[in-house]
C-alpha positions, 0 to 999 in steps of 0.5 A: 377703907374697909367694907364688910360683906355679910353673905358670900353667895353670888351677889355678896361675892360680886360686892366683895370683888367690886370693893376689893378691885377698887382698893378697899379691904373687905371682910366677908362673913358667911357660915358656909364653910365653902364660902372662901372657894365661892368668893375666890371663883367670883374674884377670879372672874372679876380680875379677868373682866373689870380691869378691861373696862378701865383706861386707868390702872386700878388701885392695888387690890385690897386685903380680903379676909374671912371673919369668924363672926358678924361682930368681927366682920363689921368692926371698924367697917366704913360700909356694910353690905348685907346679901343674905337669903330673902327672909325678913326674919333672918335679915332682922336678926342679922341687923340686930347683931350688926348694930350691937357693934356698929349702929352708926355704920351705913348698912345696905341690903341687896334685897331685890324685893323688900322695902327699906321700911320693912328692913328697919322694923325693930332696928337699933338704929333704923336711920342707917339701914337702906336698900342698895340693890345691885345687878349681877355681875355686881363687879361689872354692872354699875347700877345700884338702886339706892332706896331710903325710907322716911326714917333714913338719914338723908345725909347718910344716903348722900354719903352712901351714893358717893361711896358707890360712885367711888367704886364705879357704880351708878347709884339710882336714888329711888324717890319712893319705896315700893316692893321690888323697887324699879328694875325688878318690877320690869323683869318680873313683868317680862318673866311672867309673859315669857312663862305664858309664851313657853307654856302655850307653845308659842316660843321656846326659851331660846327663841325668847332669849333671841328676841331679847338679845337680837332686838330690844335688849340692845336698844334698852342697854343704851337708851332705856325704855322711854328714850327708845320709844321717843325715837320710835315716834319719829320727828314728832317724838314721844307725843306721836308715839303715845297717840299711835300706840297708846290704844294698844294698852287696852288690847289683849297682848299680854297676860301680865297679872295672869300667872300660869300655875307654877307646877311640875309640868311647867318647871320641867318644860322650862328646865328641859328647854333651857338645858337644850339651849345652854346645857353644853356650857358650864355655869362658869363658862357662861359667866365668862362668856357673859362677862366678855360680851359685857366688857365689849358692849360697855367699852363701846358705850364708853367710847361713845360716852353714852349710857352705862359707858358714861359712868365708866368714863366718869369713874376713870376721870375721877381716879385719873385726877386722884393719881399722884405724880409718879415716882421717877422710876415708875412707868409714866402710863400703864395700859392694859392690852385688850383682846381687841387690840391684837391682830391675827398675828398676835401683835398689837395693832399699829393704831394702838401703839399710836394710842399708847404714845398719845396717852403717854404724851397727854400724861406728860403734858398734865404733869407739867401743867399743860392741861386742856385749859392751857392748850385751849387758851393757847389756841384761842390766842393764836386765833385772835392774832390771826383769825383769817390766815391768807389762802395757802398759808394756813400753817398757824391754823393747822398748828393750833388744831394740832395742839388742841387735838393732842391735848384733847385726849386728856 
């Protein structure tokens, strides 16, 4: 499979890394002569972090190439992702050139603001153009807002969603197009309020960031907005929460649509505080810190089969099912040793040795056909034969428990 990535900046580079590390060949077109260096930097970060999210070996990395033209990049592509600057006229020119060569190939845009109907204006084949808006870093965060318009090909959109799931993403189908889609509308509201808090001297940039990352940011990361507020309502649930806090909506708590003048004074104030907060780290260092934290956070969610972690588990399961019987000389299981598996002596902990052995046993059982259904049926048969073992002689029951637990890891 081949993906064409048009635009090799931060977002385009993230898309390229996501596709490459999931086994796709990727052709990048970007007239910037520095694009290969930038893509390589993003790919290096992705290689360090994305494999740490998976308990299943990633496929062999695809082939990366840099095309000399748009036509070369999109020729033979199964999927095209555009990540050029947020200028509608530029996007229209790019689409026209792409569709001269590949008019029927799915063409997603990373735009954070434009509606698909705007992108489709004047296109050779508007039905194949849609929004696929990701979040940075694209190679780690699973969300992609998939936004069609009434002119979009519904069947093509469903195939696109399958493609995104195939590279470990969560395609959120936005049912009705709107400026800035869903997530960025929230971000813009928070951003506006934050500007006022800084301008009015109520909080610094660091204090605002602490309020997010030490509090509701962690809640939002695994429950979102409405589920969080439902819990805030106690046993009475969301209705009680709305009855209690609904009147607050009329109180002057925010200035959401009252935006401060974006003048040099405010820019200098924000930039100065941000420099004081984070200037001792380079951007690359901050990216690696961010990625490492996200890996840890996402793996916790994955262990609990919750939120974004559920997407990771489903992606592992799909790839595990697709793995063919290994060659006789190949290792039965490949596991990546994560930093959290290492003790203070630099050795892997005993619990992880046991985990590795369990994964190997489960893989062997699956290969010989002793999967979860077989083990579950065996346990049920044993239970029917002896549903009430005599006191002091529960060996049969314990044996069935062991069988179920051993196979359950698969």
